[in-house]
C-alpha positions as CSV (number, residue, x, y, z in Angstrom):
1,M,190.2,40.6,233.0
2,N,191.4,38.6,235.7
3,N,191.2,40.0,239.1
4,H,194.0,37.9,240.4
5,I,196.5,39.2,238.1
6,A,195.4,43.0,238.7
7,H,195.9,42.1,242.4
8,N,199.4,40.8,241.7
9,V,200.2,43.9,239.7
10,Y,199.0,46.5,242.5
11,K,201.0,44.3,245.2
12,F,204.1,44.5,242.8
13,I,203.8,48.4,242.3
14,E,203.0,48.7,246.5
15,G,206.2,46.5,247.2
16,Y,208.5,48.4,244.7
17,T,207.5,51.7,245.7
18,Q,208.0,51.0,249.4
19,Q,211.3,49.5,248.8
20,H,212.8,52.0,246.2
21,G,210.8,54.8,246.8
22,Y,209.3,55.5,243.5
23,P,206.9,53.6,241.5
24,P,208.2,50.9,238.8
25,T,208.3,51.1,235.1
26,I,205.6,49.3,232.6
27,R,208.7,47.3,231.8
28,E,209.5,46.5,235.4
29,I,205.8,45.5,236.1
30,G,205.7,43.3,232.9
31,V,209.0,41.3,233.8
32,A,207.8,40.9,237.5
33,C,204.2,39.9,236.7
34,F,205.1,38.0,233.2
35,L,202.9,40.3,231.1
36,G,203.6,42.2,228.0
37,P,203.6,46.2,228.0
38,S,200.2,46.3,226.5
39,S,198.7,43.8,229.0
40,V,200.4,45.9,231.8
41,L,198.8,49.0,230.5
42,R,195.3,47.2,230.7
43,Y,195.8,46.2,234.2
44,L,197.1,49.9,235.2
45,D,193.9,51.1,233.4
46,K,191.7,48.8,235.7
47,L,193.3,49.8,238.9
48,E,192.9,53.7,238.1
49,A,189.2,53.1,237.0
50,T,188.6,51.1,240.3
51,G,190.4,53.9,242.3
52,W,193.6,52.1,243.4
53,I,196.0,54.0,241.5
54,Q,196.1,57.5,239.8
55,R,198.4,57.8,236.8
56,E,200.3,61.0,235.6
57,P,200.2,60.8,231.6
58,G,203.8,61.2,229.9
59,R,205.7,59.9,233.0
60,A,207.5,56.7,232.8
61,R,207.0,56.3,236.9
62,G,203.9,58.6,237.0
63,M,201.8,56.4,239.4
64,T,200.4,57.2,242.8
65,L,198.9,54.5,245.2
66,L,195.7,55.8,246.4
67,K,194.8,52.8,248.7
68,S,197.2,50.4,250.4
69,N,196.7,46.9,251.9
70,H,194.6,46.0,248.8
71,Q,192.7,42.9,249.8
72,N,190.5,41.3,247.1
73,G,191.9,42.3,243.6
74,S,189.1,44.7,242.8
């Protein structure tokens, strides 16, 4: 799995959340990062496994950023 893409996904979620006050949907992440829904889900799984985000199952915008200023793409 590409760490650069994981970093881009995280940075998009971070920026979107700061701008809108709530996290993006899977579709919004996919459009912004040029990924299909299944790829977005894999990168979210990776970010969650490495402790950068926490997800709430069953909620479209159920993501919480656990760390800010992500530097190196996990």
